[in-house]
N, C-alpha and C positions, 0 to 999 in steps of 0.2 A: 307747106310739105316742105320747098326749099329751104327756108330756114331753117328745119330740123334734121335733114339731112347734112348742112354743113354744118351745124353743131356739133352734131355726130362724129363728121369727119374731122372737125377739131380736135374731138376728143382722143379720136383715133392717134392722128399729129403728134398731140404733143404727151400721148402715153409712148408714142415711138420714142419722143425725144427725151422722155427724162430719164431713162438708163443709162445713153450718152452723154447727159449731164452733170451725172451723179461721175460717171467716169472722166469728164471734165473737170469735174472741182478736185482733181486731186491733183491737177496740174495748174488751174487758172485759181487765185483767189475771189470771192464773189465779186467784187468790183469790176476785175479784171473781165471775168468772164460775163458779165453783164454790158460791157460796152462792147465786145467783141460780137457778142448777139447782137447788138443793137448796132452794130456797124456794117456785118453782114445783110440784116434783114434790110437797111437803109439802103445799100445798094442793091439788092435783090426786088428789092420794091418800085427802085427808082429805073433800073433798066426794062424794068414788065410796063409801067407808066409811059418810056418810049417807045416800047414795041408797038402798044397799044392807043397811041396817039392822045394820051389822057394829058389833058394840061396840068403844069407843074403848079402853077398860079392864077386858077379859077377868081371870076369874080364873086368875092364872098366877104360877107361882111365880116369887120375887124374881132369881131366877138364871136364866129364860128372859127377863127384861126386862136384865139385866145382858149377858147372851152376847149381843143383838140389837145392843146399843147398844155393844159394843165391837165387834162386825160393822161396822155402821156405820163408827166413828169411821177400822177401819183400810180398811177397801173401798170407804168414799168419799169421807171425808176428807183421808185422805191418798192413798189409789190414784187419785183423779179428780186431785186436786189438783196429782201427779208427772204426770198423764196428760197434762191442760194447758200444763205448764211445756215438757214433751218436745216435745208437739206443736208447740208455738211455736219453739220450737229446731229440729224438725227436718222439720219439715213431714210432710205427712199419708202421703206414700210411705214414707217412713225408720222411721215410726213404725209402719207396716203391720209391715215385720219382725219391728220389737222385739216387737209384740204377738204373735207367735211363742209367746212365752216362758210364755204364760197357758196354754196347753196342759198345758205338761209340769209348769209350777208347780200346777195342779187335780189331775193324775193321782199328783204327790209325793205334797204334803199330803191327797189322799184314800186313799192305800197308810199312811201315815203313823199317820194319825187315823181313818180308818173302816174301813182292813182291805179297802178295794175292789182289784179284780184284774181287768185289761181279758181280754176276749175276742180268742182270734185276728183275729176280723173287724173289733174296736174296734180294735186296734195298728196292722193294716194300714192301715184307714179314714183313724186319725189321722196315721199318717207318708204319705198320699197328700194330707189336709189341709194339713200344714205344709209338704211339696215343694210343692203347687199356690201357696201364698204369695210362698213363695221366688220360684220362678218367672215367678209373674206381676208381682212385683216387680223381677226384672229390667231396667234400661233399656238402649237401644240406647246406642252407644258415645257418640256426639253429646249425646245429653240426659245420658249419665253424664260424661262432660267439664265440662258449665256445671254440672250440678251440683256437683261437686267444687269449681269454679272459686268457686261461689259460697259454698261452706263453706269456703274457704279467708279469703274476702274478711269475710265476717263474722264466724264463730265455731266452736271447736273443736268436733265433734261431739259427743266422747266426753262429756262433763258432760251431754249430754241423752241421752244413750243409755244410762248408766247409772240416771237416774232414770226413763227408762222403763221399765228393768227391774225397777225397786223398784216402780214402778207396779202392774205384771203380776202379783209377787209377793204384793203388798199386798191387790191384786184376789182373786186364787186364793184367800187364804186367808181373806179376810173374808168369803166363801160358802160355805168347805168346813167351817169352823167350826159353821153353825147349819143342816149338812146334815140331821142328825140330828133338832132339832130343829121345821126345818121340815115333818118327815113327820108331827108334829102339831098344825101350829100353820097359822092361816090367814094367805094370803100378804100379804092386803091390810095387815093387824095387823103383822106380820111387817117387811114393808117402810115401815110408819109408823114404829115404833120407829126404824130403822136412820135413816131418812130425819133423824127428826127429832134423833138423837143427832148425825148431821153435823153438821145445820142450829145446832145449839146449841153446838159446838166448834169451828165456823166464825167465828160470832157472839164468840164468846171469843177468837180467834185476831185476828181484826180489832181488835175493843176494845184491845188490848192492841200491836196491831201500832204501828210508829213513821209507816207510810204512812197512818194508818187513814183518814184525810182526803181522800186521792186516793182509795181504795176506795169508800168511799160515795158521790162524787163519782162514780163510776163508776156505782153503783148508781141513779143517779136516771134517769127516763124519759129514753130518746132514741131516734135511731133504730136504736141497735144492738139495740133491747129486739124490730124486725121479723125479726132473725135470730135471737137470743138466745131469742125465749119458743117457736118452732117447734120449733127444735134442742132447749129443755129439754122439751117434750113430749113429741117422738120419742124423745130419747134417755135421760131420767129418769121418765119415766111409763110408757109403752108397753113400751119397751126391759125399764126394771128391772123391772117388773112380769112380762112373760115371762121375764126371766132367770131370780129368785128360784122363777118356779112350774115352770120347767125343770127348774132343783134338786132341787123338791120331785117331781117324778113318775117321776123318772128317774134312772139314777146319776150322780152328780158327773163321773166319766169321759166318761161318752157325753157329757153336757151341754157339756163344754167342746171336746168333737170338733166340733159343730154348734155353738158360739159362735164358732169361729173360723172359719167360714163369713164372717164378717161382712165380712173385706176382699175375697174374691171378689164380695159384692156390692158392693162399693164400683166395684170395677173396673166390672161391669153397669150400675149406677146413673150410674156416671160417662159412660158410653156413651150410654144413653139421654137425659140430661137434659142434661149439659154439653158431648155431643157428641164427647169424647174417643175416638180409634183404639182400636178394639180388636186388638191384636195378635198376631203368630201365638204369644208367649209367653202372653198374657193369654186367648188362645182353648184352650192347653194347660192353663193354670191352673185354666182354668173346666169345662175337663171331668174333669181331676184330680180336683179338691177334689168334684164332685157324686158319683163315684166313690165317693171315701171317705165320704162322709155319707152314703152308701145304703148302702157295707157295715157300718159303725156302727150306722146304723139295724135295716137287716133279718137281722144274721148275728152 
């Protein structure tokens, strides 16, 4: 039950951060935003470990360090970089549909790498959650025509969709590959190693990038920090820790089903804080998703 609760909390925190990250994308490029939020997560996780007296250099085999570092590069450096590119190209609505690939990707990697099998309740629950995301993302014809017109005027969405799909595949692979390791590892230390590896690799990327001056300029203190800082705290500290802990304390497949609830939480939070209308489609989607989550947890 603990893993299920943490996975749901991760979805909630990530949903809260997505809208803020979208706003941050108007100030930061994907690379500078990725390194910014990784630095914030690194500082916050380090401070938490100091307060809780968790050792930074536990006596662990070198293979554990390398596996976590590889997970950080794949699941944070690559996955988050591609996610922010897709978010800028497609917008939050279309990205929400692309994110549906995360659940089947985790199930696939869990079966291949861990030999996990889903219960009947989990299968039905997962299908209900995926259906809910599709139903909730359906737009009225008027809004759809407007969106299609904007896409034609701006850019072809196909590259953004491909990049978003790669993001979900990298995200799934990056967490499933350390599932067994997490079961014998402190969550904070594992998160620290992953974030450190991601931060270092991003710094190397920036240093050798032809636009490095632009990226360093974007990282200077500005009004954009007022949006990026709370987004990073919520999405890359609270959500990240709950996500890793959820994977630790339940099966990867069940955690993924509950993580997919982030899209549904976005619908609800947008209605509460942005005064967006809860349509019939979104109401049906919320009911379907809640039902699916309950089936995944209790059956």
